[in-house]
Structure formats: structure tokens, C-alpha cells
N, C-alpha and C positions, 0 to 999 in steps of 0.2 A: 503495498500498499505506502509506504513511504516514498520509493522510487517510482510509482509512478506520479504523487505527489510533486517530486521533484520536475518529472519530464514535464507535466502540465506547468510548470514554473519555467520554465526553461523554453518551453514552446509560447508562452506568452511573454516571453522576454524577446525573442526569437520578431514576432508578430509586432511587434513597437518598433521593432528597431526598420523594420519592413516598411510598416507604414508612416512613422512619425519621422524617421531618421534615427533614433537615439532612446536610449531606458535606462534607467537606474537602478544598481543593485547594490542593496545594502548587507554591511556583515560580510564581503568577502574575507574580510582580514581583522581576527581577534584583536580586543585590544593591544595585550599585549608584545602581540606580533610588529602591532603599529608602531607601537613605542623604541621597538630593536629596532624598525626601520630607519625611524626618522632621527634615532641617535648615531647611527650606522651610516648612513648618509651624508649627517653634517660637522661627522668627525674628515669621511672622505671629500668634505669642501674645505676644511679647515685643513688638509695635508696640502691638497692640489690647486683651489682654486683662490681662496680667501691670505692674501698677504699680512704682514705680521702686525699693520697696519689698520687694518681693518678693508685694506683697497681688494677689487676684483683686479683681473685681466679682461673684461669684458665691455671695454669702453662704450657708454651711453648703451646699454643693456642695462633689465632692469631685471635678469632672471641670469639663475646658475643653474649649470646642465650639467650632468652626472651622467658620462656613458661607459659600456663597459662592465656592468653589472653582475654577467653573469662569472666574471672574471674576478673580480673585486672581493667577493663574497657568497661563501654556498648561503647566505641568508637571504640572496635574491633570488635563488633559481627553481624555487618552489612557485614564484610568483606568476611567469606563464603560463602555469599548468593548471590553476587553482581549480580545485573539479566545481565554483560556482560559477567559474567563469569560462573556461575554455569551451565548455559543451557548447554558449551562447553562440562563438565565434566561428565554431567547426558549423552550427547549424547554418548563417548567415555566409561564408568563404568555403565551406565543403571539406569534411571530416579530416583532409591531407592539408590543409593552412600550414603558411611558415609563418614563423618570427620573423618580423622584417629589421622592427628595431625595439630597444629598449634601454627605458634612460631616466632616470629622476630629474625633475623641473623644480628646481624651487625661485618663488617670487616673490626679488625683491621688492620692498615697500615704494612708490612712487609710481611716476607713469609708465604702462610700458606700450614701445614702441611699434608691437605686433598687429600686422593687420587683419583682415578677415579675410581669410584660405580658405580650402580645402587641402586634405592630406592625400588624394588622388591627380592634384592638381598636373602632375607629371607622368601622369598617363596618358599616353595617346587615344584617348576612345571619346566619342561623343557623347555629350550627355543627351537624356538621363540613360548611365546603361549596370549592367548588373556589377555588385557589391564587389569589388577587387580588394579594397582595405577595410580595415577595423580599427578603431583607435578607443582604445581603452586611458582613462586617466582617473586612477585609483589616488584618491584622497589619502593622505598621511597626517593632514592636518583640518580640519572641519573645512569645509567651503563654503564661503558666506559671499553674497553681492559685495562688500566690503573691500573683501580681500584678494580680489582677482581673480574668484572659482570662473572658468571657461561660459562663453556664451555661443548655446549656440541658436541656427534658424532654423525651427524644425521645417520637417516634408524639404526641404532643399535640395536633397539628394535628387528630389523628382524636377528638378531643374531643367530646361531644354537652353543647354548655356550656361554663361555666367552673369548676372547683372555688369553694365558697364561699372560701377562705382564699386563693385566688391572687394577689391584688391588696396585701394587708397583710404578706404575709411574705416571708419572703428565701430560703426553703429550702422543697423540697417531694423528699419523698423518691423515688429514681431519678434525680436530675439527675446530668446528665453535666459536665465543663468541659472546654472545646475548646480545648485546647494544642494551639498548633501555634508552627512556626518563625517568625521575618520571613520577610514576601515569601508566606506563605499567606493561604488566604482559607476561612472559614466561611459555609456559604451557606444560609441556613433560611427554610422557607416559615414566612411574617409570620403564622402562626394558630399560631407552636409556642411554648411559654409561655417565657421567658427571661430573663434580666437580669446585667447586668455586677457582678461580685463588688466582695469589697472587695479594695483593693490594699494586702496588710498586706508591701509591698517597701519600699525607703527612697528609690524611683523611678520619675518619672510611665510610663504605658504604653501608647503610642499606637497608634492604630490611621484605616483608616479608615473609614467608613458610609456605602453605595449601598444605598438603595431605590429598588427598581422597582417599579409597579405594571400592573396590567391594564391594556391599550388604550381600552377604556370607564372607566375612572376618571379622576376630577379627580385634579388630581396637588397633594400637601401643595405643592410649590414651584409658583410659578406665572412660570417661565421667560422668559414673551410678555413681563411687566411686567420682569422682572428685569435682565434681558440686552438692551442693544440692539439692535436689528436687523440694524445693520452690524457690529456685533462676532460674532454668531452668523454670516455669513457668511464670518468665517476657522476656521471649525470645519470639521472631517472630516465626510461627509455622512450619517454613519453615528450620529454625537452627534447633528447635527441634528434628524435625526427621533428619538430618542430624545426631544428633549427638543420634539419635536412639529412639528416644518417637517419634512414629506415630503408627496411625492404624490399628491391622492387623484381618482380618479376622472378629469375634466377638467380640473382644477385647475393651470393650467401658465401660468398670466397673469404672473404675477410674475418679473423676471428681475436679477438681478443678479451682473455678470459672465457665468458661462459657465452659471452657474445656475440652475435653473426649481422652484422650487419650490410646495409649497400648505401652509398647518399646519390642522389642527382649526378653530383661531380662524375663520378666514375659509375655510371650506372651506364651510360649509353654502350661505349670501353667493353668493360664487361660482356655484359648481354651480346654482344655483337662476337666475341668471343668465343662465346658461350655458343649461339646459333651457327656458330662458323664449326667447329665441334662438331655438333651435332647433322649440319651437310655433309663434312667428312665421310662423319661415319656411314653414311648414308650412299655416300657413293664409294666406298671403300667394298661395302655390301653388296654393289652392284658389276659382276661378271665384267672383265676385263679395264675395269677403271682403275686409277690409285691414285695416292696426293700424297707430298710431301709432308714429314710430321708435323707443320705445324699448321696441316690444314688450308693451307693458303697458298693461290698462285701459281701452282704446281697438278701438270698433273700427264699420265703418261699410259700410252697403251700399254696395256701387258699380252704380250702374244702367249697363243695358247698352242700345247706341244700338238 
């Protein structure tokens, strides 16, 4: 019964994204984990982004962005595969969706120069189109109208083209503020127009930003280059699959401990070799034909006595 109720909730969240362009899911993170993430991100900021006098390297910017979270601390590795989040994303993008970007965003007090935009603007598809990106903002601090919560234009994923003023303005009639308590997440279609508002409070406002994309897209982050393979082997299987390591057709030739996997990076070459091997066996079974050891590039007539 509980699984039926859970699936019903997931379906209602998927329907909200399809219809309105977004949904808010509360309590995806318990308070203890919210506190631990907030503490760790700000430790990393202090080590890498904030100088001894409090200055930042980002001139005229109102935010601090911390990338490479999967490598920085195991604490972050369960976030992209949260059980209350990932099934919703898969319902929009497909079961084999990919993680394309993962970072922390700390909105500093002051004016935000970010213009209204969509996260799939770089994808050369005419609007409206099928969902190709899903964006998730997990609140580590409460999201309020005063502290720069993300603002969305509901239904804008259905627009034909984009309004001329969308790229150089910070407000469009009808925009709503995604107010939510810490531990919640707002999930929206990457085609939805949005931006993060000015933080008019006296404290930074922290969130984790997760972007997923359709299986056929090239990801914004190349995890094959950014994370060593031996480190990936320590990840949970769902996370490995999200960053491109997954079984594919007959591809199970690489073995690391008890895990076998094939990645999109190597799938084509291994699949081609596997199929050429089968083709070679078939040719060898036919009278009068043979191949070299590789199964490629050579055949000869075998003379019969």
C-alpha cells in the first residue's frame, strides 16, 4: 500500500511539471543532513572562494558557486539519487536520464545581475519541445521572497519561442516565487523561464543545484574526465549510471571487483568488436571461408582436397 501511495505522489508531481512546468517537493532532506551540507559547503567556500578579508574572486557577482561536489565530499553523493527526487526526474526525462551538472549556489546579500533565462537555451530545438533538461534547486536555507528564492514563469515551457524581453529583464508579469522550507526542492522543466531574485536579506541563501538531461544529450560536465575511474567504482550503482557508467547491450567486458559495467564512452567500440566476433564465428562455420585472428579485414578461400 505504501509503494502505491508513493507512486501516486510521484505521478502527481510529474503531472504538475508537465502541466505547470514545475513542482515543489518538501522534506527530501532531513534537518540533520541539511545542517551537515550547509556546514560543509561553507567550509569549502572559505577554503577556496573567500579570501582572508572576506573578499571573493567574483567581481560584480552576487553568488558563490561550488562545483565538483561529487569529488569534494562523499556527503554529496546521495543527493542526485534521492529516492523522493530521482523517480520524478526519470518520469520526465526517461529511466536512463543523465546527471549533467551538480553544484552549490550561495546567494549573497545584494542585487543579483542574473537575467531571466531557460536552462535549455543552448539546445538547438524549436520551442515548445519535449523536456530535455530538468533543474532541481534543493533549499539548504529557507527560500523566501526576501532572500532571493528562485522565481519562475509557470507554463513558459509551452511558449512558442521566447519573448523578446526575456533575456535582458529581471521581471515578467505572472512570475511566482518558489518559497519553501529548507530540505525541500523545486523541480522544473529546463524550458521554464526563471532567475534567482535579489537577496534583500542580511544573510547568504544556500541551495544545491542539480541538472539532469535526456539520455541522448551530451552532458554539460564530462564526468569521465573530471572523476578518476577508480573513484567512480566507490559510488552507488544508481549514481554510476547517472554519470554514464551503465550496462549496454553485450558490454560487460570491464570488471572492477564484483561490478561489471560499460559506459556510453566505450559502448560503440566494444559493441562493434563483439558483433564482429560473432560475424567472424559465423563465417568460420561456413565451408570455404576463414578469417584472421581479429575477425577483421581478411578472408581467404580454403581449398578442398
